[in-house]
Chimera marker file (.cmm) of the C-alpha trace (Angstrom):
<marker_set name="trace">
<marker id="1" x="129.200" y="138.471" z="129.484" r="1" g="1" b="0" radius="0.5"/>
<marker id="2" x="129.792" y="135.557" z="127.152" r="1" g="1" b="0" radius="0.5"/>
<marker id="3" x="130.700" y="132.268" z="128.772" r="1" g="1" b="0" radius="0.5"/>
<marker id="4" x="133.138" y="129.952" z="127.006" r="1" g="1" b="0" radius="0.5"/>
<marker id="5" x="133.193" y="126.174" z="127.273" r="1" g="1" b="0" radius="0.5"/>
<marker id="6" x="136.375" y="124.523" z="128.559" r="1" g="1" b="0" radius="0.5"/>
<marker id="7" x="137.176" y="123.464" z="125.001" r="1" g="1" b="0" radius="0.5"/>
<marker id="8" x="136.744" y="127.017" z="123.693" r="1" g="1" b="0" radius="0.5"/>
<marker id="9" x="138.847" y="128.404" z="126.551" r="1" g="1" b="0" radius="0.5"/>
<marker id="10" x="141.614" y="125.902" z="125.830" r="1" g="1" b="0" radius="0.5"/>
<marker id="11" x="141.599" y="126.764" z="122.119" r="1" g="1" b="0" radius="0.5"/>
<marker id="12" x="141.719" y="130.506" z="122.861" r="1" g="1" b="0" radius="0.5"/>
<marker id="13" x="144.562" y="130.037" z="125.347" r="1" g="1" b="0" radius="0.5"/>
<marker id="14" x="146.505" y="127.905" z="122.835" r="1" g="1" b="0" radius="0.5"/>
<marker id="15" x="146.022" y="130.508" z="120.098" r="1" g="1" b="0" radius="0.5"/>
<marker id="16" x="147.084" y="133.306" z="122.439" r="1" g="1" b="0" radius="0.5"/>
<marker id="17" x="150.160" y="131.366" z="123.500" r="1" g="1" b="0" radius="0.5"/>
<marker id="18" x="151.056" y="130.702" z="119.876" r="1" g="1" b="0" radius="0.5"/>
<marker id="19" x="150.635" y="134.386" z="119.069" r="1" g="1" b="0" radius="0.5"/>
<marker id="20" x="152.779" y="135.453" z="122.004" r="1" g="1" b="0" radius="0.5"/>
<marker id="21" x="155.554" y="132.874" z="121.731" r="1" g="1" b="0" radius="0.5"/>
<marker id="22" x="155.809" y="131.849" z="118.082" r="1" g="1" b="0" radius="0.5"/>
<marker id="23" x="154.817" y="134.994" z="116.202" r="1" g="1" b="0" radius="0.5"/>
<marker id="24" x="156.583" y="137.426" z="118.524" r="1" g="1" b="0" radius="0.5"/>
<marker id="25" x="159.713" y="135.266" z="118.625" r="1" g="1" b="0" radius="0.5"/>
<marker id="26" x="159.890" y="135.210" z="114.835" r="1" g="1" b="0" radius="0.5"/>
<marker id="27" x="159.382" y="138.970" z="114.669" r="1" g="1" b="0" radius="0.5"/>
<marker id="28" x="162.040" y="139.677" z="117.308" r="1" g="1" b="0" radius="0.5"/>
<marker id="29" x="164.458" y="137.219" z="115.725" r="1" g="1" b="0" radius="0.5"/>
<marker id="30" x="164.064" y="138.891" z="112.342" r="1" g="1" b="0" radius="0.5"/>
<marker id="31" x="164.400" y="142.318" z="113.922" r="1" g="1" b="0" radius="0.5"/>
<marker id="32" x="167.630" y="141.372" z="115.705" r="1" g="1" b="0" radius="0.5"/>
<marker id="33" x="169.218" y="139.421" z="112.850" r="1" g="1" b="0" radius="0.5"/>
<marker id="34" x="168.166" y="141.790" z="110.041" r="1" g="1" b="0" radius="0.5"/>
<marker id="35" x="167.164" y="145.150" z="111.550" r="1" g="1" b="0" radius="0.5"/>
<marker id="36" x="167.172" y="146.731" z="108.088" r="1" g="1" b="0" radius="0.5"/>
<marker id="37" x="164.233" y="144.499" z="107.134" r="1" g="1" b="0" radius="0.5"/>
<marker id="38" x="161.888" y="146.724" z="109.154" r="1" g="1" b="0" radius="0.5"/>
<marker id="39" x="162.862" y="149.727" z="107.042" r="1" g="1" b="0" radius="0.5"/>
<marker id="40" x="162.466" y="147.580" z="103.923" r="1" g="1" b="0" radius="0.5"/>
<marker id="41" x="158.973" y="146.584" z="105.032" r="1" g="1" b="0" radius="0.5"/>
<marker id="42" x="157.921" y="150.214" z="105.488" r="1" g="1" b="0" radius="0.5"/>
<marker id="43" x="159.331" y="151.229" z="102.121" r="1" g="1" b="0" radius="0.5"/>
<marker id="44" x="157.815" y="148.278" z="100.218" r="1" g="1" b="0" radius="0.5"/>
<marker id="45" x="154.370" y="149.368" z="98.960" r="1" g="1" b="0" radius="0.5"/>
<marker id="46" x="152.908" y="145.860" z="99.160" r="1" g="1" b="0" radius="0.5"/>
<marker id="47" x="153.947" y="145.242" z="102.759" r="1" g="1" b="0" radius="0.5"/>
<marker id="48" x="152.909" y="148.784" z="103.669" r="1" g="1" b="0" radius="0.5"/>
<marker id="49" x="149.376" y="148.029" z="102.465" r="1" g="1" b="0" radius="0.5"/>
<marker id="50" x="149.218" y="145.018" z="104.804" r="1" g="1" b="0" radius="0.5"/>
<marker id="51" x="150.607" y="147.047" z="107.703" r="1" g="1" b="0" radius="0.5"/>
<marker id="52" x="148.074" y="149.856" z="107.214" r="1" g="1" b="0" radius="0.5"/>
<marker id="53" x="145.256" y="147.335" z="106.827" r="1" g="1" b="0" radius="0.5"/>
<marker id="54" x="146.201" y="145.585" z="110.063" r="1" g="1" b="0" radius="0.5"/>
<marker id="55" x="146.202" y="148.879" z="111.981" r="1" g="1" b="0" radius="0.5"/>
<marker id="56" x="142.791" y="149.786" z="110.553" r="1" g="1" b="0" radius="0.5"/>
<marker id="57" x="141.411" y="146.335" z="111.421" r="1" g="1" b="0" radius="0.5"/>
<marker id="58" x="142.813" y="146.651" z="114.933" r="1" g="1" b="0" radius="0.5"/>
<marker id="59" x="140.797" y="149.825" z="115.455" r="1" g="1" b="0" radius="0.5"/>
<marker id="60" x="137.672" y="148.320" z="113.907" r="1" g="1" b="0" radius="0.5"/>
<marker id="61" x="137.936" y="145.153" z="116.021" r="1" g="1" b="0" radius="0.5"/>
<marker id="62" x="138.438" y="147.197" z="119.197" r="1" g="1" b="0" radius="0.5"/>
<marker id="63" x="135.354" y="149.286" z="118.396" r="1" g="1" b="0" radius="0.5"/>
<marker id="64" x="133.167" y="146.306" z="117.468" r="1" g="1" b="0" radius="0.5"/>
<marker id="65" x="134.167" y="144.185" z="120.450" r="1" g="1" b="0" radius="0.5"/>
<marker id="66" x="133.387" y="147.080" z="122.791" r="1" g="1" b="0" radius="0.5"/>
<marker id="67" x="130.071" y="147.675" z="121.048" r="1" g="1" b="0" radius="0.5"/>
<marker id="68" x="129.132" y="143.975" z="121.214" r="1" g="1" b="0" radius="0.5"/>
<marker id="69" x="130.126" y="143.813" z="124.889" r="1" g="1" b="0" radius="0.5"/>
<marker id="70" x="132.401" y="140.786" z="124.539" r="1" g="1" b="0" radius="0.5"/>
<marker id="71" x="135.512" y="142.341" z="126.097" r="1" g="1" b="0" radius="0.5"/>
<marker id="72" x="136.351" y="141.601" z="129.710" r="1" g="1" b="0" radius="0.5"/>
<marker id="73" x="138.978" y="144.339" z="129.714" r="1" g="1" b="0" radius="0.5"/>
<marker id="74" x="138.691" y="147.875" z="128.320" r="1" g="1" b="0" radius="0.5"/>
<marker id="75" x="139.219" y="148.161" z="124.560" r="1" g="1" b="0" radius="0.5"/>
<marker id="76" x="142.435" y="150.102" z="125.216" r="1" g="1" b="0" radius="0.5"/>
<marker id="77" x="143.946" y="146.927" z="126.651" r="1" g="1" b="0" radius="0.5"/>
<marker id="78" x="143.172" y="145.076" z="123.437" r="1" g="1" b="0" radius="0.5"/>
<marker id="79" x="144.929" y="147.744" z="121.376" r="1" g="1" b="0" radius="0.5"/>
<marker id="80" x="147.933" y="147.907" z="123.726" r="1" g="1" b="0" radius="0.5"/>
<marker id="81" x="148.332" y="144.122" z="123.896" r="1" g="1" b="0" radius="0.5"/>
<marker id="82" x="148.004" y="143.821" z="120.128" r="1" g="1" b="0" radius="0.5"/>
<marker id="83" x="150.693" y="146.456" z="119.601" r="1" g="1" b="0" radius="0.5"/>
<marker id="84" x="153.006" y="144.862" z="122.181" r="1" g="1" b="0" radius="0.5"/>
<marker id="85" x="152.322" y="141.309" z="121.087" r="1" g="1" b="0" radius="0.5"/>
<marker id="86" x="149.944" y="140.426" z="118.313" r="1" g="1" b="0" radius="0.5"/>
<marker id="87" x="146.197" y="140.398" z="117.754" r="1" g="1" b="0" radius="0.5"/>
<marker id="88" x="146.339" y="136.615" z="118.043" r="1" g="1" b="0" radius="0.5"/>
<marker id="89" x="147.706" y="137.123" z="121.566" r="1" g="1" b="0" radius="0.5"/>
<marker id="90" x="145.525" y="140.104" z="122.537" r="1" g="1" b="0" radius="0.5"/>
<marker id="91" x="142.174" y="138.635" z="121.520" r="1" g="1" b="0" radius="0.5"/>
<marker id="92" x="142.170" y="135.644" z="123.913" r="1" g="1" b="0" radius="0.5"/>
<marker id="93" x="143.494" y="137.784" z="126.752" r="1" g="1" b="0" radius="0.5"/>
<marker id="94" x="140.718" y="140.375" z="126.540" r="1" g="1" b="0" radius="0.5"/>
<marker id="95" x="138.045" y="137.732" z="125.965" r="1" g="1" b="0" radius="0.5"/>
<marker id="96" x="139.058" y="135.442" z="128.837" r="1" g="1" b="0" radius="0.5"/>
<marker id="97" x="140.481" y="137.814" z="131.453" r="1" g="1" b="0" radius="0.5"/>
<marker id="98" x="138.391" y="137.701" z="134.623" r="1" g="1" b="0" radius="0.5"/>
<marker id="99" x="137.110" y="140.816" z="136.339" r="1" g="1" b="0" radius="0.5"/>
<marker id="100" x="136.344" y="141.159" z="139.993" r="1" g="1" b="0" radius="0.5"/>
<marker id="101" x="132.877" y="139.863" z="140.647" r="1" g="1" b="0" radius="0.5"/>
<marker id="102" x="132.897" y="137.490" z="137.663" r="1" g="1" b="0" radius="0.5"/>
<marker id="103" x="133.222" y="134.539" z="140.001" r="1" g="1" b="0" radius="0.5"/>
<marker id="104" x="130.951" y="134.151" z="142.950" r="1" g="1" b="0" radius="0.5"/>
<marker id="105" x="132.505" y="133.346" z="146.307" r="1" g="1" b="0" radius="0.5"/>
<marker id="106" x="131.197" y="129.902" z="147.314" r="1" g="1" b="0" radius="0.5"/>
<marker id="107" x="131.771" y="130.586" z="151.006" r="1" g="1" b="0" radius="0.5"/>
<marker id="108" x="129.122" y="132.261" z="153.086" r="1" g="1" b="0" radius="0.5"/>
<marker id="109" x="129.992" y="135.500" z="154.862" r="1" g="1" b="0" radius="0.5"/>
<marker id="110" x="131.521" y="134.789" z="158.247" r="1" g="1" b="0" radius="0.5"/>
<marker id="111" x="132.483" y="131.194" z="157.356" r="1" g="1" b="0" radius="0.5"/>
<marker id="112" x="136.055" y="130.081" z="157.969" r="1" g="1" b="0" radius="0.5"/>
<link id1="1" id2="2" r="1" g="1" b="0" radius="0.2"/>
<link id1="2" id2="3" r="1" g="1" b="0" radius="0.2"/>
<link id1="3" id2="4" r="1" g="1" b="0" radius="0.2"/>
<link id1="4" id2="5" r="1" g="1" b="0" radius="0.2"/>
<link id1="5" id2="6" r="1" g="1" b="0" radius="0.2"/>
<link id1="6" id2="7" r="1" g="1" b="0" radius="0.2"/>
<link id1="7" id2="8" r="1" g="1" b="0" radius="0.2"/>
<link id1="8" id2="9" r="1" g="1" b="0" radius="0.2"/>
<link id1="9" id2="10" r="1" g="1" b="0" radius="0.2"/>
<link id1="10" id2="11" r="1" g="1" b="0" radius="0.2"/>
<link id1="11" id2="12" r="1" g="1" b="0" radius="0.2"/>
<link id1="12" id2="13" r="1" g="1" b="0" radius="0.2"/>
<link id1="13" id2="14" r="1" g="1" b="0" radius="0.2"/>
<link id1="14" id2="15" r="1" g="1" b="0" radius="0.2"/>
<link id1="15" id2="16" r="1" g="1" b="0" radius="0.2"/>
<link id1="16" id2="17" r="1" g="1" b="0" radius="0.2"/>
<link id1="17" id2="18" r="1" g="1" b="0" radius="0.2"/>
<link id1="18" id2="19" r="1" g="1" b="0" radius="0.2"/>
<link id1="19" id2="20" r="1" g="1" b="0" radius="0.2"/>
<link id1="20" id2="21" r="1" g="1" b="0" radius="0.2"/>
<link id1="21" id2="22" r="1" g="1" b="0" radius="0.2"/>
<link id1="22" id2="23" r="1" g="1" b="0" radius="0.2"/>
<link id1="23" id2="24" r="1" g="1" b="0" radius="0.2"/>
<link id1="24" id2="25" r="1" g="1" b="0" radius="0.2"/>
<link id1="25" id2="26" r="1" g="1" b="0" radius="0.2"/>
<link id1="26" id2="27" r="1" g="1" b="0" radius="0.2"/>
<link id1="27" id2="28" r="1" g="1" b="0" radius="0.2"/>
<link id1="28" id2="29" r="1" g="1" b="0" radius="0.2"/>
<link id1="29" id2="30" r="1" g="1" b="0" radius="0.2"/>
<link id1="30" id2="31" r="1" g="1" b="0" radius="0.2"/>
<link id1="31" id2="32" r="1" g="1" b="0" radius="0.2"/>
<link id1="32" id2="33" r="1" g="1" b="0" radius="0.2"/>
<link id1="33" id2="34" r="1" g="1" b="0" radius="0.2"/>
<link id1="34" id2="35" r="1" g="1" b="0" radius="0.2"/>
<link id1="35" id2="36" r="1" g="1" b="0" radius="0.2"/>
<link id1="36" id2="37" r="1" g="1" b="0" radius="0.2"/>
<link id1="37" id2="38" r="1" g="1" b="0" radius="0.2"/>
<link id1="38" id2="39" r="1" g="1" b="0" radius="0.2"/>
<link id1="39" id2="40" r="1" g="1" b="0" radius="0.2"/>
<link id1="40" id2="41" r="1" g="1" b="0" radius="0.2"/>
<link id1="41" id2="42" r="1" g="1" b="0" radius="0.2"/>
<link id1="42" id2="43" r="1" g="1" b="0" radius="0.2"/>
<link id1="43" id2="44" r="1" g="1" b="0" radius="0.2"/>
<link id1="44" id2="45" r="1" g="1" b="0" radius="0.2"/>
<link id1="45" id2="46" r="1" g="1" b="0" radius="0.2"/>
<link id1="46" id2="47" r="1" g="1" b="0" radius="0.2"/>
<link id1="47" id2="48" r="1" g="1" b="0" radius="0.2"/>
<link id1="48" id2="49" r="1" g="1" b="0" radius="0.2"/>
<link id1="49" id2="50" r="1" g="1" b="0" radius="0.2"/>
<link id1="50" id2="51" r="1" g="1" b="0" radius="0.2"/>
<link id1="51" id2="52" r="1" g="1" b="0" radius="0.2"/>
<link id1="52" id2="53" r="1" g="1" b="0" radius="0.2"/>
<link id1="53" id2="54" r="1" g="1" b="0" radius="0.2"/>
<link id1="54" id2="55" r="1" g="1" b="0" radius="0.2"/>
<link id1="55" id2="56" r="1" g="1" b="0" radius="0.2"/>
<link id1="56" id2="57" r="1" g="1" b="0" radius="0.2"/>
<link id1="57" id2="58" r="1" g="1" b="0" radius="0.2"/>
<link id1="58" id2="59" r="1" g="1" b="0" radius="0.2"/>
<link id1="59" id2="60" r="1" g="1" b="0" radius="0.2"/>
<link id1="60" id2="61" r="1" g="1" b="0" radius="0.2"/>
<link id1="61" id2="62" r="1" g="1" b="0" radius="0.2"/>
<link id1="62" id2="63" r="1" g="1" b="0" radius="0.2"/>
<link id1="63" id2="64" r="1" g="1" b="0" radius="0.2"/>
<link id1="64" id2="65" r="1" g="1" b="0" radius="0.2"/>
<link id1="65" id2="66" r="1" g="1" b="0" radius="0.2"/>
<link id1="66" id2="67" r="1" g="1" b="0" radius="0.2"/>
<link id1="67" id2="68" r="1" g="1" b="0" radius="0.2"/>
<link id1="68" id2="69" r="1" g="1" b="0" radius="0.2"/>
<link id1="69" id2="70" r="1" g="1" b="0" radius="0.2"/>
<link id1="70" id2="71" r="1" g="1" b="0" radius="0.2"/>
<link id1="71" id2="72" r="1" g="1" b="0" radius="0.2"/>
<link id1="72" id2="73" r="1" g="1" b="0" radius="0.2"/>
<link id1="73" id2="74" r="1" g="1" b="0" radius="0.2"/>
<link id1="74" id2="75" r="1" g="1" b="0" radius="0.2"/>
<link id1="75" id2="76" r="1" g="1" b="0" radius="0.2"/>
<link id1="76" id2="77" r="1" g="1" b="0" radius="0.2"/>
<link id1="77" id2="78" r="1" g="1" b="0" radius="0.2"/>
<link id1="78" id2="79" r="1" g="1" b="0" radius="0.2"/>
<link id1="79" id2="80" r="1" g="1" b="0" radius="0.2"/>
<link id1="80" id2="81" r="1" g="1" b="0" radius="0.2"/>
<link id1="81" id2="82" r="1" g="1" b="0" radius="0.2"/>
<link id1="82" id2="83" r="1" g="1" b="0" radius="0.2"/>
<link id1="83" id2="84" r="1" g="1" b="0" radius="0.2"/>
<link id1="84" id2="85" r="1" g="1" b="0" radius="0.2"/>
<link id1="85" id2="86" r="1" g="1" b="0" radius="0.2"/>
<link id1="86" id2="87" r="1" g="1" b="0" radius="0.2"/>
<link id1="87" id2="88" r="1" g="1" b="0" radius="0.2"/>
<link id1="88" id2="89" r="1" g="1" b="0" radius="0.2"/>
<link id1="89" id2="90" r="1" g="1" b="0" radius="0.2"/>
<link id1="90" id2="91" r="1" g="1" b="0" radius="0.2"/>
<link id1="91" id2="92" r="1" g="1" b="0" radius="0.2"/>
<link id1="92" id2="93" r="1" g="1" b="0" radius="0.2"/>
<link id1="93" id2="94" r="1" g="1" b="0" radius="0.2"/>
<link id1="94" id2="95" r="1" g="1" b="0" radius="0.2"/>
<link id1="95" id2="96" r="1" g="1" b="0" radius="0.2"/>
<link id1="96" id2="97" r="1" g="1" b="0" radius="0.2"/>
<link id1="97" id2="98" r="1" g="1" b="0" radius="0.2"/>
<link id1="98" id2="99" r="1" g="1" b="0" radius="0.2"/>
<link id1="99" id2="100" r="1" g="1" b="0" radius="0.2"/>
<link id1="100" id2="101" r="1" g="1" b="0" radius="0.2"/>
<link id1="101" id2="102" r="1" g="1" b="0" radius="0.2"/>
<link id1="102" id2="103" r="1" g="1" b="0" radius="0.2"/>
<link id1="103" id2="104" r="1" g="1" b="0" radius="0.2"/>
<link id1="104" id2="105" r="1" g="1" b="0" radius="0.2"/>
<link id1="105" id2="106" r="1" g="1" b="0" radius="0.2"/>
<link id1="106" id2="107" r="1" g="1" b="0" radius="0.2"/>
<link id1="107" id2="108" r="1" g="1" b="0" radius="0.2"/>
<link id1="108" id2="109" r="1" g="1" b="0" radius="0.2"/>
<link id1="109" id2="110" r="1" g="1" b="0" radius="0.2"/>
<link id1="110" id2="111" r="1" g="1" b="0" radius="0.2"/>
<link id1="111" id2="112" r="1" g="1" b="0" radius="0.2"/>
</marker_set>
């Protein structure tokens, strides 16, 4: 498993937070204020190209990250988090999330 320096971890956490808070807030705001804009986006051929491309890249990234062994969560989590939030949010989560056994217990067995 890849280890990240404290500086790298901080940058990934900041990017994930930005993706979750800023990007999702703007999307939800636009969806609530102008719900018809979502239909407009799907009927606009230029925006539809970007939407299709992002879904294809999501699948490719999930496959490559699983193949490279850099994910700390299953690839399905990356896809689900990206669909619920954004890829900018999902990527740091699946790269930094700790699994059981990733951290060694410093105490000896039987110690209080």
